[in-house]
N, C-alpha and C positions, 0 to 999 in steps of 0.2 A: 410116435417121435418115431415113429419104426423107417417112416420115408427118407427120413432127414442122417445126410453122413455125420459127424460128427468131428467136430474139429477142434482137440485138445490142441492148451496153451498152455505154457511151462506156467503160470499159476493151477491150474486142474481144472481151470472152467472155463466155459465153451460157450461164451458170447457170440457167438452167432445162433445159437439156438434162445439163449436167455432177450436174445432181441425180439426175435422171430413172436415167442411167449407173449411177451409187452407188448409189440404189436398188437395182436391178434389178443390179445385179452383187452386191450384202452379197447380196440375200434369196437369190438362187441363191444363193448360196456359203454362209448362214449358217443363212439361213433357218427356217422350217418345217419342211419338209423335207429342207431336210440333215445332214447327217450332224456334220459338227463347227460349235458354235459363235462360233467368236471367229474372225475375222481377222488374222494377223498382220501388224503394219507396213502404218500408215495409210500413208506413204509410197509403195506402189507402186499408191493409186488414183491418183497421176496419170497416170502411168504407165497406166496397163490404162483411163481418159477416154481417151487420144490412141489408143489401139490400140481400142478397143471402137467407138468413135467412124466410123472410118472399117477399113470392110469389107476394101479393099485392103491394107492393114498388118497383118491377122488372116494373107488369102492370104499374102502377102509370107513371113511368119513359117512357116508351113505351108508353106508351099516348099521353101524354104532350110532347113528341120529338120535336126540335126546335124552342121550344113555353111557353111560364111562365104558372105558375098554376093554373086556374080563380077560384078555387073550392077551399071554405078554407079549409073546411076536409081537401083536398086533402093538399094541403100546408102545411098545422100542421103536418100532417102526415110525408110528407115529412121532415121538416125541425125536428122536431121529432127523426127523422132516426139519420138525422146529432148530433143532439145532444147525441141521447144516441151514436152513438158510439165515440164522446167524450173521453165521463165516462167509458167507455172500453177500451178504449188505453192503459190503464199500463197492464191489462190485459192481451193481444193482445198481446203488448211489450213481456211481463213475457211467455207466450205459444211461442211467435216462438224465447226467446232464449234457452228456452228448447225443441223443434226442431230443433233446431242446434247443442245444448248440442249432442244429441244424435242422430245424425247423419243423423235425415229426410230430415234437411236445410243446406245449408251456407248461413248469412247472410256476407255480404260484404262491407265494409264499403265504404261510398262515400266522392267526395268531401265536405259532407252539416257534419255538424258538428250533429252526433245521428241520421241518414239519411242509412240507410241499403238497396241496395238491395238484392235479393234472390236467388238463383241458387236453386237445387234439389241437395240432398248430396248424400256418398257413402250408406246408408240405405235406400235400396229402399222402398220405399211404397207398402208393401203388396199386391199380386193381387188377395188374399183373400178380400184383404177392399175396392178397387177398385172396382171391378165385384158384389163385395153383391149387393140382391136384394136390401137390407133393405138402403140401401142408395142411391137408385137410385129417388126418387122424389130430394136431393142435386147435382147429376148428371145430372139432369134435367133444374135445377136453373140457376147452372151454366154456360148449355152453352144457355140457357134464359139471362143470362147478357151479355151473350159475346154475342151475335149475336144486345145487345139492344147499349147498351157499348162498343163502336169501342174501338181498340186499349188498348186496361186491359192496359195488362204489361205491356206499355212504353210508355206511359203517367205521367207525372209528376206529384205530387199531388194538385197540384194545380194548371192547367192543367183540371185535373180531379174532382174537387171542382166547377171547372167553368162551363165544360159538365153537372156535372152531380144535381148542387141544382142549382146554379148562373143562368147557362140560362133558369131555369123553376121560376124565382125569390125571389129565396129562397136567403136570405142575410144570406152567410155562413163567418164566418170569419174561421180562420185559429185556428189550435189547437193542 
């Protein structure tokens, strides 16, 4: 995220960065070169944006694989990322709906009310954007997250929370 000039809005959200992270994440997980063509449960996106946007979180999740976080500062940092994702949930849902209306993604209704799966839309994400050196750090962080958190696109939201937060001793609630 070092190469991107953040443009802050009144709400405090950086919609450009959230958009870039979302597009790169989905392209990597369900794009042309991916095996899967559907991302299960859009609610994971706000959590993933938090994780991908801060390489310290990726490192923390990797360091505490299969064990509880024993450092209070690390535990607070991981919990704060969870809480921040909850606060950004509405903005991320707005972003997904805009990307859907523009044809970049398709929001697919599931059997659960207000939960969508995601596929890539007919409007392809421009190759110039996907291959730009300005976004190299995002692409690297997405790849790192994929290696640290297995089966990202098929995990249920609940299983994602369990694997990333609860297994590391974070008292996470559903939002």
